[in-house]
C-alpha positions as CSV (number, residue, x, y, z in Angstrom):
1,M,66.4,-26.0,24.8
2,A,66.3,-24.6,21.3
3,V,68.6,-24.8,18.2
4,A,69.0,-21.7,16.1
5,L,70.7,-21.5,12.6
6,S,72.8,-18.4,12.1
7,P,72.5,-16.8,8.7
8,A,75.4,-17.2,6.4
9,S,75.4,-13.4,5.6
10,S,72.5,-11.2,6.3
11,A,69.9,-11.7,9.0
12,R,67.3,-9.8,7.0
13,L,64.4,-12.1,6.0
14,R,63.6,-12.2,2.3
15,P,60.8,-14.1,0.4
16,Q,61.5,-17.8,0.1
17,S,64.7,-17.3,2.3
18,A,63.3,-18.5,5.7
19,A,62.9,-21.9,7.0
20,R,60.8,-22.7,10.2
21,F,61.8,-25.8,12.3
22,I,60.2,-27.3,15.3
23,S,62.1,-30.2,16.8
24,F,61.1,-32.5,19.6
25,L,63.3,-32.3,22.7
26,N,62.9,-36.0,23.3
27,N,61.5,-38.9,21.5
28,I,59.5,-39.9,24.4
29,T,58.6,-43.3,23.1
30,T,62.2,-44.4,22.5
31,G,64.1,-42.1,24.8
32,R,66.3,-40.9,21.8
33,N,67.0,-37.3,21.3
34,V,65.9,-36.6,17.8
35,L,68.6,-33.8,17.5
36,T,71.3,-36.3,17.8
37,G,73.3,-36.3,14.7
38,F,72.1,-33.1,13.6
39,R,75.1,-31.5,11.8
40,T,74.2,-29.1,9.1
41,L,71.1,-27.8,7.3
42,T,71.8,-29.7,4.0
43,N,73.0,-32.9,5.8
44,K,70.0,-33.8,8.1
45,A,67.1,-31.6,8.2
46,P,65.2,-31.5,11.5
47,T,61.4,-32.3,11.8
48,F,59.7,-30.2,8.9
49,P,56.9,-29.6,9.0
50,P,56.2,-30.0,12.8
51,F,54.3,-33.0,14.0
52,L,52.1,-32.1,16.9
53,H,51.5,-35.8,18.2
54,C,50.6,-36.6,21.7
55,Y,52.7,-39.4,22.9
56,P,50.9,-42.1,25.0
57,G,54.0,-42.4,27.1
58,V,53.6,-38.9,28.6
59,R,50.9,-39.8,31.0
60,H,52.9,-42.8,32.4
61,L,56.0,-40.8,33.2
62,R,57.6,-40.9,36.7
63,R,57.6,-37.6,38.5
64,D,61.3,-37.8,38.9
65,S,61.7,-38.4,35.1
66,P,63.4,-35.3,33.4
67,A,60.6,-35.4,30.7
68,F,57.9,-35.0,33.4
69,N,56.0,-31.6,33.0
70,R,58.2,-30.8,30.0
71,R,56.7,-29.6,26.8
72,C,56.7,-32.1,24.1
73,F,58.2,-29.7,21.5
74,S,60.5,-26.7,21.5
75,S,59.7,-23.1,20.4
76,A,59.8,-22.5,16.7
77,I,63.1,-21.1,15.4
78,V,63.3,-19.1,12.3
79,G,66.6,-19.0,10.5
80,A,67.5,-17.0,7.6
81,I,69.0,-18.8,4.8
82,S,70.7,-16.6,2.2
83,S,70.6,-19.4,-0.4
84,E,67.2,-20.6,-1.8
85,E,68.9,-23.7,-3.2
86,A,69.9,-24.7,0.3
87,V,66.4,-24.6,1.5
88,E,65.2,-26.6,-1.5
89,K,68.0,-29.2,-1.1
90,A,67.2,-29.5,2.7
91,K,63.4,-30.0,1.9
92,K,64.2,-32.7,-0.8
93,E,66.6,-34.7,1.4
94,F,63.9,-34.5,4.3
95,L,61.2,-35.8,2.0
96,E,63.4,-38.5,0.6
97,K,65.0,-39.8,3.8
98,P,62.8,-38.7,6.7
99,D,64.4,-38.8,10.2
100,V,63.7,-41.7,12.5
101,G,60.5,-41.1,14.7
102,T,59.0,-38.9,12.1
103,G,56.0,-39.6,9.8
104,Q,54.1,-41.3,12.6
105,K,50.3,-41.4,12.4
106,V,48.5,-38.7,14.5
107,R,46.7,-40.3,17.2
108,E,42.8,-40.4,16.9
109,F,41.0,-37.8,18.8
110,R,38.8,-39.1,21.5
111,K,36.2,-37.4,23.7
112,R,37.6,-37.2,27.2
113,L,35.7,-39.0,29.9
114,R,33.9,-36.3,32.0
115,I,32.3,-36.4,35.4
116,A,29.0,-35.7,33.7
117,D,29.5,-38.9,31.7
118,I,30.2,-40.9,34.8
119,K,27.4,-39.6,37.0
120,G,25.0,-38.8,34.3
121,G,22.0,-41.0,33.3
122,P,19.1,-42.3,35.2
123,D,21.5,-44.7,37.4
124,E,23.7,-41.7,38.3
125,G,26.9,-43.8,37.8
126,L,25.8,-47.0,39.4
127,D,26.0,-48.7,36.0
128,R,29.8,-48.0,36.2
129,V,30.4,-49.6,39.5
130,G,33.7,-51.8,39.3
131,Q,35.2,-49.7,36.4
132,T,38.6,-48.3,36.7
133,L,38.4,-44.7,35.5
134,V,40.6,-41.5,35.4
135,V,39.1,-38.2,36.5
136,K,40.9,-34.9,35.8
137,G,39.7,-31.6,37.3
138,W,40.2,-29.0,40.2
139,V,39.9,-29.7,43.8
140,R,36.6,-28.2,45.3
141,T,37.2,-29.4,48.9
142,L,39.6,-31.6,50.8
143,R,39.0,-33.3,54.2
144,V,42.0,-35.0,55.6
145,Q,41.2,-37.6,58.4
146,R,43.5,-39.8,60.3
147,S,43.5,-42.7,57.8
148,I,41.4,-41.6,54.9
149,T,41.1,-38.4,52.9
150,F,37.8,-37.2,51.1
151,M,38.5,-35.0,48.0
152,E,35.8,-33.5,45.8
153,V,36.9,-32.9,42.1
154,N,35.0,-30.9,39.6
155,D,35.8,-30.7,36.0
156,G,33.2,-28.2,34.9
157,S,31.0,-30.8,32.9
158,C,28.3,-30.6,35.5
159,L,27.3,-29.1,38.7
160,S,28.1,-32.4,40.8
161,N,31.5,-33.1,42.0
162,M,33.2,-36.5,42.0
163,Q,33.9,-37.7,45.6
164,C,37.4,-39.3,45.7
165,V,38.2,-41.4,48.7
166,I,42.0,-41.6,49.2
167,N,43.5,-44.1,51.5
168,S,47.1,-43.8,52.9
169,D,48.2,-46.8,50.6
170,A,47.2,-44.9,47.4
171,E,50.0,-44.0,45.1
172,G,50.9,-40.3,45.5
173,Y,49.2,-39.9,48.9
174,D,52.4,-38.2,50.0
175,Q,51.1,-35.2,48.1
176,V,48.1,-35.0,50.5
177,E,50.5,-35.3,53.5
178,S,52.8,-32.6,52.3
179,G,50.1,-30.1,51.4
180,S,50.6,-30.2,47.5
181,I,46.9,-31.0,47.1
182,S,44.7,-28.2,48.3
183,T,41.6,-26.4,47.3
184,G,41.9,-25.0,43.8
185,A,44.7,-27.4,42.8
186,S,44.3,-29.4,39.6
187,V,44.6,-33.1,39.8
188,W,44.8,-36.4,37.9
189,V,43.1,-39.2,39.8
190,E,42.7,-42.8,38.9
191,G,40.5,-45.3,40.7
192,A,37.5,-47.6,40.8
193,I,34.0,-46.6,40.9
194,V,32.1,-48.0,44.0
195,E,28.9,-47.3,45.6
196,S,29.0,-44.4,47.9
197,Q,28.5,-45.1,51.6
198,G,27.6,-41.4,52.3
199,S,24.7,-39.2,51.4
200,G,24.6,-36.8,48.5
201,Q,25.9,-39.1,45.8
202,K,25.4,-42.7,44.7
203,V,28.9,-43.5,43.6
204,E,32.3,-42.4,44.5
205,L,35.9,-43.0,43.1
206,R,38.1,-45.4,45.4
207,V,41.5,-43.8,44.4
208,T,44.6,-46.0,43.6
209,K,46.7,-43.2,42.1
210,V,46.7,-39.4,42.4
211,I,49.0,-36.8,40.8
212,T,49.2,-33.1,41.3
213,V,49.0,-31.5,37.9
214,G,49.1,-27.8,39.3
215,K,49.5,-26.6,42.8
216,S,47.2,-23.9,44.2
217,D,48.5,-21.2,46.4
218,P,46.9,-20.9,49.9
219,S,45.5,-17.4,48.8
220,F,43.0,-19.0,46.5
221,P,39.9,-16.9,47.0
222,I,37.1,-19.4,45.9
223,Q,36.4,-21.4,49.1
224,K,33.4,-23.5,50.0
225,K,31.3,-20.8,51.3
226,R,28.7,-18.3,50.1
227,I,30.5,-15.6,48.0
228,S,28.8,-12.3,47.0
229,R,28.6,-11.5,43.4
230,E,30.1,-8.0,44.1
231,F,33.2,-9.9,45.4
232,L,33.3,-12.2,42.4
233,R,33.5,-9.1,40.3
234,T,37.1,-8.5,41.6
235,K,37.9,-12.0,40.8
236,A,36.4,-12.3,37.4
237,H,39.0,-14.8,36.0
238,L,38.2,-17.4,38.8
239,R,34.5,-17.1,39.2
240,P,33.8,-19.6,36.4
241,R,34.8,-22.1,39.1
242,T,31.9,-21.3,41.2
243,N,28.6,-23.2,41.0
244,T,26.6,-20.2,39.9
245,F,28.7,-19.2,37.0
246,G,29.5,-22.7,35.9
247,A,25.8,-23.6,35.7
248,V,25.1,-20.4,33.9
249,S,27.8,-21.2,31.3
250,R,26.4,-24.5,30.7
251,V,22.9,-23.3,30.3
252,R,24.1,-20.6,27.9
253,N,25.9,-23.1,26.0
254,A,22.6,-25.2,25.7
255,L,20.6,-22.2,24.6
256,A,23.2,-21.4,21.8
257,Y,23.2,-25.0,20.6
258,A,19.4,-25.1,20.6
259,T,19.2,-21.8,18.8
260,H,21.5,-23.1,15.9
261,K,19.7,-26.4,16.0
262,F,16.4,-24.9,15.7
263,F,17.1,-22.7,12.7
264,Q,19.2,-25.3,10.9
265,E,16.4,-27.8,11.2
266,N,14.1,-25.3,9.7
267,G,16.2,-24.7,6.7
268,F,17.8,-21.3,7.7
269,V,21.3,-20.5,6.6
270,W,23.6,-18.8,9.3
271,I,25.1,-15.5,8.2
272,S,28.1,-13.7,9.8
273,S,27.1,-9.9,9.8
274,P,29.9,-7.2,10.1
275,I,30.9,-6.0,13.6
276,V,32.2,-2.6,12.3
277,T,29.7,-0.8,10.3
278,A,28.8,2.8,9.0
279,S,25.0,2.5,9.4
280,D,22.8,3.1,12.3
281,C,20.3,0.4,12.0
282,E,18.1,1.3,14.8
283,G,18.3,5.2,14.0
284,A,18.8,6.0,17.6
285,G,22.5,7.2,17.3
286,E,23.6,5.2,20.5
287,Q,26.7,3.7,18.8
288,F,30.3,3.2,19.8
289,C,32.7,4.9,17.4
290,V,35.6,2.9,16.0
291,T,38.5,5.2,15.0
292,T,42.2,5.2,14.4
293,L,42.4,9.0,14.8
294,I,43.1,8.6,18.5
295,P,46.4,6.7,19.1
296,S,45.8,2.9,19.6
297,S,48.9,2.4,21.8
298,R,49.1,2.0,25.4
299,D,50.0,5.7,25.6
300,A,46.6,6.7,24.2
301,S,45.4,7.9,27.6
302,D,48.2,10.6,27.5
303,S,47.1,11.7,24.0
304,L,46.3,15.4,23.4
305,V,43.1,16.5,21.8
306,D,45.1,18.6,19.3
307,T,46.6,15.4,17.8
308,I,43.1,14.7,16.2
309,P,43.3,15.9,12.6
310,K,40.8,18.7,11.8
311,T,39.5,20.3,8.7
312,D,39.7,23.9,7.9
313,D,36.3,24.3,9.6
314,G,37.4,22.9,12.8
315,L,35.6,19.5,12.3
316,I,37.1,16.2,12.7
317,D,38.8,15.1,9.4
318,W,37.3,11.8,8.9
319,S,39.1,11.5,5.6
320,Q,42.3,10.6,7.5
321,D,40.6,7.8,9.4
322,F,41.0,4.1,8.8
323,F,37.8,3.8,6.7
324,G,37.9,7.4,5.4
325,K,34.6,8.0,7.2
326,P,32.9,7.5,10.5
327,A,32.6,3.8,11.5
328,F,30.8,2.3,14.5
329,L,30.4,-1.0,16.3
330,T,27.1,-2.6,15.0
331,V,23.8,-2.3,17.0
332,S,22.3,-4.9,14.8
333,G,23.0,-7.2,12.0
334,Q,19.6,-7.4,10.6
335,L,20.1,-5.1,7.6
336,N,22.9,-7.2,6.4
337,A,21.0,-10.3,7.0
338,E,18.2,-8.9,4.7
339,T,20.5,-8.7,1.8
340,Y,21.1,-12.5,2.2
341,A,17.4,-13.2,2.8
342,S,16.8,-11.5,-0.6
343,A,18.8,-14.3,-2.1
344,L,18.7,-17.3,0.3
345,C,15.2,-16.8,1.6
346,D,15.5,-17.9,5.2
347,V,18.8,-16.7,7.0
348,Y,19.8,-15.8,10.6
349,T,22.6,-13.9,12.4
350,F,23.9,-14.8,15.7
351,G,26.7,-12.6,17.0
352,P,27.7,-9.6,19.3
353,T,26.1,-6.2,19.1
354,F,26.7,-3.1,21.1
355,R,24.7,-0.1,22.3
356,A,26.3,3.0,23.6
357,E,23.2,3.7,26.0
358,N,24.4,5.3,29.2
359,S,22.2,3.3,31.4
360,N,23.0,1.2,34.6
361,T,20.1,-1.1,34.7
362,S,20.2,-4.9,34.3
363,R,18.1,-4.6,31.0
364,H,20.5,-2.2,29.2
365,L,23.8,-3.7,28.1
366,A,26.7,-2.2,26.2
367,E,27.6,-5.6,24.7
368,F,25.3,-8.6,24.1
369,W,24.6,-11.3,21.4
370,M,21.5,-11.0,19.3
371,I,19.8,-13.6,17.1
372,E,18.2,-12.1,14.0
373,P,16.3,-14.4,11.8
374,E,15.2,-13.1,8.2
375,L,12.5,-14.8,6.3
376,A,11.4,-13.9,2.6
377,F,7.9,-14.5,1.4
378,A,6.5,-14.1,4.8
379,D,4.2,-11.6,6.8
380,L,3.7,-10.6,10.4
381,S,1.7,-13.7,11.2
382,D,4.6,-15.9,10.1
383,D,6.8,-13.6,12.1
384,M,4.8,-14.4,15.3
385,A,4.8,-18.2,14.5
386,C,8.4,-18.4,14.1
387,A,9.2,-16.5,17.2
388,T,6.8,-18.6,19.3
389,A,8.1,-21.9,17.8
390,Y,11.8,-20.8,18.6
391,L,11.1,-19.7,22.2
392,K,9.2,-23.0,22.9
393,Y,12.0,-25.1,21.5
394,V,15.0,-23.5,23.3
395,V,13.1,-23.3,26.6
396,R,12.1,-27.1,26.4
397,H,15.7,-27.9,25.4
398,V,17.0,-26.2,28.6
399,L,14.5,-28.0,30.8
400,D,15.3,-31.4,29.3
401,N,19.1,-31.1,29.0
402,C,20.1,-28.9,32.0
403,K,18.0,-30.4,34.7
404,E,20.7,-30.2,37.5
405,D,21.6,-26.8,36.7
406,M,18.0,-25.7,36.7
407,D,17.3,-27.3,39.9
408,F,20.2,-25.4,41.3
409,F,18.6,-22.1,40.0
410,N,15.3,-23.0,41.4
411,T,16.8,-23.9,44.9
412,W,19.4,-21.2,45.2
413,I,18.6,-18.3,42.9
414,E,14.9,-18.1,42.5
415,K,12.2,-20.5,43.5
416,G,9.6,-21.1,40.8
417,I,11.7,-20.7,37.9
418,I,11.2,-24.2,36.5
419,D,7.4,-23.7,36.7
420,R,7.6,-20.4,34.9
421,L,9.8,-21.8,32.1
422,S,7.4,-24.6,31.7
423,D,4.4,-22.3,31.4
424,V,6.3,-20.5,28.4
425,A,6.9,-23.9,26.8
426,E,3.3,-25.3,27.2
427,K,0.9,-22.5,27.4
428,N,-0.7,-20.8,24.3
429,F,0.5,-17.3,23.4
430,V,-2.0,-14.6,23.4
431,H,-2.3,-12.1,20.5
432,L,-3.1,-8.5,21.4
433,A,-3.1,-5.3,19.4
434,Y,-1.2,-2.4,20.9
435,T,-4.5,-0.2,21.0
436,E,-6.2,-3.1,23.0
437,A,-3.3,-3.2,25.3
438,I,-3.5,0.5,26.0
439,E,-7.1,0.2,26.7
440,L,-6.5,-2.6,29.0
441,L,-3.8,-0.7,31.0
442,L,-6.1,2.3,31.2
443,K,-8.8,0.3,32.8
444,A,-6.3,-1.4,35.2
445,K,-7.0,-0.6,38.9
446,R,-3.5,0.2,39.8
447,K,-1.2,3.2,39.4
448,F,1.8,3.0,37.1
449,E,5.1,4.8,37.6
450,F,5.0,5.7,33.8
451,P,1.6,7.2,32.6
452,V,-0.2,5.3,30.0
453,K,-1.5,6.9,26.8
454,W,-1.7,5.9,23.3
455,G,1.6,6.4,21.5
456,C,3.7,5.8,24.5
457,D,6.3,3.1,24.4
458,L,5.3,0.4,26.8
459,Q,7.6,0.0,29.9
460,S,8.4,-3.0,31.8
461,E,5.8,-2.4,34.4
462,H,3.1,-2.2,31.7
463,E,4.3,-5.3,29.9
464,R,4.5,-7.4,33.1
465,Y,1.1,-6.3,34.1
466,V,-0.4,-7.5,30.8
467,T,1.3,-10.9,30.9
468,E,1.3,-11.6,34.6
469,E,-2.1,-10.1,35.8
470,A,-4.3,-9.4,32.8
471,F,-3.6,-12.9,31.3
472,A,-2.6,-15.0,34.3
473,G,0.9,-15.9,33.4
474,C,0.5,-16.5,29.6
475,P,3.0,-15.1,27.1
476,V,1.4,-12.3,25.1
477,I,2.3,-11.0,21.7
478,I,1.5,-7.3,21.0
479,T,1.4,-6.1,17.5
480,D,0.7,-2.9,15.4
481,Y,2.7,-0.3,17.3
482,P,2.7,3.4,16.6
483,K,5.2,4.2,13.8
484,E,6.7,7.1,15.9
485,I,8.3,4.6,18.5
486,K,9.5,2.0,15.8
487,A,12.3,1.9,13.3
488,F,12.2,3.3,9.7
489,Y,12.3,-0.3,8.1
490,M,8.8,-1.5,9.6
491,R,6.0,-1.8,7.2
492,L,3.4,1.0,7.4
493,N,0.0,-0.3,8.1
494,D,-3.0,0.8,6.1
495,D,-4.2,3.1,8.8
496,G,-1.0,5.3,8.2
497,S,-0.3,5.6,12.0
498,T,0.8,2.0,13.0
499,V,3.4,-0.3,11.7
500,A,3.5,-4.1,11.3
501,A,5.6,-4.8,14.5
502,M,5.2,-7.2,17.3
503,D,6.9,-7.9,20.7
504,V,6.8,-11.1,22.7
505,L,6.1,-10.6,26.3
506,V,6.7,-13.1,29.1
507,P,6.1,-13.1,32.9
508,R,8.6,-11.5,35.2
509,V,10.5,-10.0,32.4
510,G,8.1,-8.1,29.8
511,E,9.5,-7.9,26.2
512,L,11.6,-10.9,25.3
513,I,11.4,-10.8,21.5
514,G,10.9,-8.1,19.1
515,G,10.0,-8.4,15.4
516,S,8.4,-6.7,12.4
517,Q,7.4,-6.9,8.8
518,R,9.6,-5.2,6.4
519,E,8.7,-2.2,4.4
520,E,9.0,-3.5,0.8
521,R,7.5,-0.4,-1.0
522,L,10.4,1.9,-2.1
523,E,8.4,5.1,-2.0
524,Y,7.3,4.5,1.6
525,L,10.7,3.5,2.6
526,E,12.2,6.8,1.3
527,D,9.5,8.8,3.0
528,R,10.4,7.2,6.4
529,L,14.1,8.0,5.9
530,D,13.2,11.6,5.2
531,E,10.8,11.7,8.0
532,L,13.4,10.5,10.6
533,K,16.2,12.7,8.9
534,L,18.4,9.7,8.0
535,N,20.8,10.0,5.2
536,K,19.5,8.1,2.3
537,E,23.0,7.9,0.8
538,T,24.2,5.8,3.6
539,Y,21.2,3.4,2.9
540,W,21.7,3.4,-0.9
541,W,22.2,-0.4,-1.0
542,Y,19.2,-1.1,1.4
543,L,17.1,0.9,-1.0
544,D,18.5,-1.1,-4.1
545,L,16.9,-4.2,-2.5
546,R,13.5,-2.6,-3.4
547,R,14.6,-1.6,-6.8
548,F,16.4,-4.7,-8.0
549,G,14.6,-7.8,-6.6
550,S,11.5,-10.1,-6.3
551,V,10.4,-8.3,-3.1
552,D,8.1,-6.0,-4.8
553,Q,6.9,-8.4,-7.3
554,C,6.3,-11.1,-4.9
555,Q,4.3,-8.5,-2.7
556,M,2.1,-7.6,-5.6
557,A,1.6,-11.2,-6.6
558,K,0.3,-12.2,-3.2
559,E,-0.4,-10.2,0.0
560,D,1.9,-12.2,2.2
561,Q,4.8,-12.3,-0.2
562,T,6.8,-9.6,1.4
563,L,10.0,-9.7,3.5
564,F,9.7,-9.7,7.2
565,H,12.1,-9.5,10.0
566,A,12.0,-11.3,13.5
567,T,14.6,-9.9,15.6
568,I,15.1,-12.1,18.7
569,L,16.4,-9.3,21.0
570,K,16.9,-10.9,24.3
571,P,17.2,-14.7,24.3
572,F,20.3,-14.5,26.4
573,S,19.6,-11.4,28.3
574,S,20.7,-10.6,31.8
575,C,19.4,-11.9,34.9
576,R,19.2,-9.6,38.0
577,F,22.9,-10.2,38.9
578,W,24.5,-11.2,35.6
579,F,25.2,-8.3,33.2
580,G,27.0,-7.8,29.9
581,L,29.5,-5.0,29.4
582,R,28.4,-2.5,31.8
583,K,30.0,0.4,33.7
584,T,31.4,-0.9,36.9
585,C,33.7,1.0,39.3
586,A,37.2,-0.2,39.0
587,V,38.0,0.5,42.6
588,C,34.8,-0.2,44.6
589,H,33.4,-2.7,42.1
590,W,29.9,-1.1,42.5
591,N,27.7,0.2,39.9
592,R,25.3,2.7,41.3
593,E,26.4,5.6,43.7
594,H,30.1,4.9,44.2
595,K,30.1,6.3,47.7
596,G,33.3,7.4,49.0
597,C,34.9,6.5,45.6
598,N,35.9,9.3,43.1
599,T,37.1,7.0,40.3
600,F,35.7,7.0,36.9
601,P,33.6,4.1,36.1
602,T,35.4,1.7,33.7
603,D,34.0,-1.2,31.6
604,T,34.3,-4.6,33.0
605,R,32.9,-7.4,31.1
606,L,30.4,-9.7,32.8
607,S,28.8,-12.4,30.9
608,R,25.5,-11.7,29.5
609,I,23.8,-15.0,29.9
610,L,20.5,-16.5,30.9
611,M,17.1,-15.7,29.3
612,P,15.3,-12.9,31.2
613,I,12.4,-15.2,32.0
614,L,14.9,-16.9,34.4
615,T,14.9,-13.7,36.6
């Protein structure tokens, strides 16, 4: 129920002529309706501003209580008041004589007890035996027997479920008998922790009270059986409840936390780089265009091409666009981060980037998150040291803090994954020049799908051969690539044909991290822009960093006093079956041949998650 104030004269809202009221339907602690006695605006003002307390009494309400499952506060109502004096008078009266039940202290926030907290630790919950606890989550399985019911509940905090044993004398058992509790339903369960009599867990919850928070329709598709990932693409909103996607989310969370922790502990400053930009950082031109020239309403699919404004020459008139010129989704935040590195020394970006590369492989994504550290006063050797330390740090963090999820991957996804990760964290990295790598590949006694020659861009098969066979599973760092296959901002080496770039290769994946030393010399940078036919006017600000700063001076003072870039390209890259934003058929949900399906592929977001070395 809501109460609205009708305007005295006009419903038109004017500055300082609107008051927003949020009133509690019931004062749950006292049972008194706080709207009782409300007569006029200037007589007794309702709650202003709103208090969003959480009343302790809510959790103890009876199911037959009228306040059960009711929102604690009503919708906000905006009333237009013609008189500014009325508003000020109401506020003054409210502050001087607050209504009964208002002005209460906000309850202290407390971390919710999770299943991971109960079953975690070396004792796996045995240290909590005898404690009475409350578990909230979703029903994974339900086995109803003659006098006892076994219900497994999961709250997403860990892979393990909490086995709840419900006897017929438990409060709320009638919900089991009536079928209100079923697979997929959300429940509130209270009981005592006891040692489990069955296998698979050391403790279980002997239930004394159970409440159905939200029922689940019998058509709930996530059942206790093996489900194909192709099917889960059609149920993307429910697949986080599966073991696989739940484990993936927790591991990705751990990787993100470890990433920030590593750089923060090493003195880096996090920078939020723009998502919409006018520059093509990589120079490849594979960008998504952002424009308002095409109607942005739901009727955009019916828009005519002729509605796009054009110049007299028949070209698109970008001057009428939102930014007055072409704009794109960013492919990298590194150039923006470099502006901050020129002032703050060590910075990093961690956010979404986009590539409009029309490829349907698991290694080419339309949307993914990228980590891009920028260090001042450092050279390529510092670049390699930073990348190596970071990779070892995050891998070790996952192995130490996601053991249950990693064991799940090792058992059900790919055997040997833990051993490979341990090798990355423990083995020494091998440093190899690009020219040496080409010579090694030419001597290999095997035929590659892509021919090997000096100047070629190494493919995954080449990179995997180097790290898996040539160096027996050790991570390898290849440096000094030909300038023709690298970006314009990489520093030209003294030989004039290679640049100070590096790639970190790991087994089963190939390239995992890419990095380079910046070109700090203005004349060399301008020559590279001209060579690649890039508009220097677009990069005027980037060139200014070479004109107005300590970069040139630092380089001249000491050889290693130059700015370098370490682009962590794929720390959360895709596994074989987890993709980013890629083209997937909206009808058959397949991503290759679309046999028997004539629909146009549409973009379906699937989470870009684990590191590629998990594949």
